[in-house]
VOGU-3710 file (C-alpha; in Angstrom, 3 decimals, decimal comma):
1> msgsnealls> 132,366/80,878/117,160  133,486/77,807/118,769  131,259/76,119/121,521  134,158/76,812/124,062  133,605/80,988/123,509  129,892/80,368/123,849  130,214/78,494/126,825  132,239/81,326/128,446  130,275/84,041/127,128  127,412/82,125/128,980
11> fflnrltrrs> 129,326/82,733/132,653  128,933/86,955/131,493  125,185/85,867/130,877  125,123/84,517/134,144  126,034/87,119/135,667  123,940/89,905/133,738  120,725/88,187/134,469  121,554/87,641/137,744  120,469/91,291/138,136  118,461/91,702/134,582
21> rlsqeeqdai> 116,069/90,667/133,004  116,531/89,419/129,294  114,425/87,654/126,842  115,385/84,513/125,041  116,228/86,454/122,340  118,293/88,753/123,640  120,190/85,647/125,777  120,951/84,193/122,263  122,165/87,070/121,125  125,148/87,479/123,679
31> lalpshaeri> 126,122/84,126/123,372  126,554/84,540/119,691  129,031/87,560/120,082  132,020/87,357/117,970  135,051/86,721/120,566  138,604/85,581/120,393  139,840/83,351/123,302  143,745/83,983/124,560  145,254/82,911/127,560  147,127/85,063/129,699
41> aahadiihpg> 150,230/84,070/131,702  150,314/84,803/135,482  151,685/88,424/136,191  150,987/89,503/132,927  149,739/93,114/131,400  146,521/92,734/129,448  146,149/96,323/128,955  148,312/98,758/130,066  147,342/102,921/131,745  146,683/105,392/128,958
51> ertdhatlvg> 146,732/102,522/126,309  143,355/102,456/123,760  141,878/99,513/123,431  139,092/98,545/120,818  137,862/95,346/123,077  136,479/94,379/125,940  138,291/91,530/127,995  135,591/88,712/129,574  137,383/86,228/132,366  136,510/82,606/131,529
61> kgiiarfdql> 139,140/81,427/134,677  141,834/82,810/136,978  141,837/85,824/138,638  142,209/89,223/136,751  143,208/92,916/138,388  142,581/96,743/137,566  145,680/98,652/138,703  146,890/102,058/138,609  150,454/102,851/138,224  151,860/105,693/139,642
71> asgkrqitsl> 155,308/107,406/137,761  157,840/105,241/140,573  156,168/102,324/138,682  154,403/101,336/141,881  151,073/99,644/141,234  147,585/99,752/143,635  145,191/96,893/142,823  141,537/98,393/142,616  139,641/95,507/142,220  139,228/91,859/141,101
81> yyrgdmcdlh> 137,575/90,126/138,588  136,538/86,170/138,423  134,673/84,136/135,892  132,050/85,564/133,752  133,092/89,577/134,793  133,725/91,863/132,088  136,845/93,810/133,411  136,370/96,660/131,613  132,868/96,914/130,383  133,224/100,731/130,439
91> svtspvagwg> 135,764/100,835/127,945  132,912/100,572/125,337  132,021/104,503/126,151  135,930/105,283/127,030  138,356/102,873/125,098  141,821/105,010/126,510  142,071/103,186/129,488  143,098/105,330/132,830  143,952/102,230/134,730  145,926/98,628/133,591
101> leamtpslvl> 144,475/94,967/133,690  146,886/92,191/134,815  146,419/88,719/135,142  147,004/87,729/138,918  146,813/84,177/138,406  147,232/82,120/134,505  144,114/83,172/133,216  141,787/82,267/129,750  140,265/85,548/128,575  137,619/86,334/125,556
111> kiahsdlrel> 138,157/89,504/124,055  135,381/90,886/122,151  134,992/93,817/119,839  133,540/97,404/121,459  132,026/97,224/117,878  130,004/94,285/118,401  128,991/95,396/121,657  128,312/98,462/120,703  125,578/96,982/117,594  124,165/94,329/120,381
121> avrypaiama> 123,418/97,873/123,140  121,428/99,399/120,215  119,767/96,931/118,809  118,309/95,580/122,194  117,819/98,295/124,907  117,251/95,249/127,656  120,982/94,235/126,673  122,351/97,876/127,211  120,357/98,527/130,392  121,640/95,011/131,503
131> fwrdttvdgs> 125,256/96,146/130,701  124,398/99,918/132,344  123,884/97,930/135,636  126,593/95,656/135,426  129,310/98,990/135,546  127,267/100,529/138,065  128,113/97,288/140,396  131,905/97,294/138,833  131,612/101,330/140,937  129,964/99,922/143,964
141> iiakwaanlg> 132,378/97,617/144,199  135,647/99,956/143,794  133,740/102,603/145,877  133,652/100,339/148,834  136,935/99,215/148,353  138,525/102,732/148,775  136,466/102,923/151,953  138,469/99,799/153,214  141,790/100,825/152,044  141,120/104,348/153,602
151> rqpalprlah> 139,392/103,620/156,600  139,543/99,324/157,868  142,843/98,303/159,987  144,678/95,314/158,105  143,096/92,892/159,893  139,524/94,086/158,582  140,944/95,224/155,452  141,729/91,127/154,688  138,601/89,783/156,375  136,573/91,603/153,878
161> lfceagvrle> 138,694/90,807/150,868  137,723/87,307/152,027  133,936/87,609/151,900  133,688/89,612/149,302  136,103/86,641/147,183  133,846/84,023/148,616  130,376/85,260/147,579  131,592/86,282/144,361  133,295/83,537/143,599  130,487/81,615/144,910
171> dagcghrqqy> 127,997/83,614/142,326  130,485/82,907/139,881  130,318/78,594/140,404  133,708/78,861/141,602  133,014/77,066/145,184  131,377/78,175/148,422  131,423/81,024/150,251  133,115/79,092/153,012  135,457/76,958/150,934  137,166/78,323/147,377
181> dlgltqeqla> 140,519/78,704/145,826  141,462/82,292/145,863  145,133/81,587/144,517  146,863/84,531/145,619  150,381/84,924/146,521  151,427/86,674/149,864  152,900/89,506/148,040  149,588/89,778/145,216  147,546/90,240/148,669  149,703/92,951/149,856
191> dvagltavhv> 148,947/94,689/146,647  145,554/94,267/146,894  145,241/95,613/150,560  147,767/98,192/150,295  149,769/96,392/152,971  152,964/95,194/153,106  153,980/91,893/152,616  154,905/91,530/155,721  152,076/92,713/157,690  149,947/91,186/155,244
201> nrtlqelrge> 151,757/87,702/156,510  151,526/89,021/160,498  148,031/89,934/159,715  147,047/86,166/157,871  148,371/84,144/160,931  146,313/86,773/163,529  143,099/85,733/160,916  144,042/81,936/161,390  144,945/82,075/165,259  141,482/83,428/165,947
211> gliessgqtr> 140,090/80,075/163,892  138,730/82,723/161,305  139,974/81,054/158,199  142,262/78,104/157,085  143,943/77,489/154,489  145,273/74,330/152,969  145,075/74,303/149,128  141,843/76,215/149,568  140,804/79,344/151,620  138,115/77,597/153,914
221> ipdwerlcsi> 136,023/79,750/156,687  134,621/78,160/159,345  132,569/80,716/160,832  131,244/83,010/158,208  129,408/85,321/160,345  131,838/85,720/162,723  134,390/87,043/159,590  131,519/89,290/158,098  131,039/90,852/161,669  134,810/91,679/161,623
231> aefdptyllr> 135,065/92,418/158,393  131,811/94,842/158,603  130,763/93,044/155,430  127,562/93,880/154,037  126,790/92,182/150,460  124,275/94,835/149,887  127,027/97,245/147,827  127,252/93,945/145,405  123,739/94,638/144,381  122,519/91,117/144,052
241> fkqpl> 118,882/91,515/143,853  116,620/88,564/144,955  114,973/88,983/141,536  116,232/90,303/138,435  114,978/94,131/137,321
//
């Protein structure tokens, strides 16, 4: 495995060790996972709904979206994944995708064979528990998104997206929660928020008019506490423990 692949795996290891205690031997085993790096163009699909896959996808750079697709071809994005996130770790136990993965921006991913992840989990029970905890975080985020899409008006819905992105990108070492590069178009934000592009544009103007966000190449949040209040953002659902378990 190349050194660059190990560097990308270290982002995943950092995510795991924020929530799980792993020995040095267990950490080294994760960094030694065989993997294949692949660059993905923006808007390109990585996995289609119903496709059988034999590997999991780790984000090394860019933003990957999980989506569901209706018979009409319309899509709803159900989660975003940033550097260090394993988009589909649960596919190790459920290899037929009930969802799809799409690159929202130009991205770099690592593909890691299910067989290697299973072998690691069998050999090291603490790693199996860390993987389990990681998929629990994934499910918790999707549940929060469902509540926001179903019950929140447009403004707090988008505000929540910016708050969550800030915390998760900060954890990934990709900026600060009050200043980061999200890199999504208004059309993509519309797909994420379940709104029309026109509604997103109007809501972004309202957020800017209220001084809640600023955009000049990067997203800037001048008053973090105020935006969190409007979004009803409580990061508890991200399972960011004070100490790894």
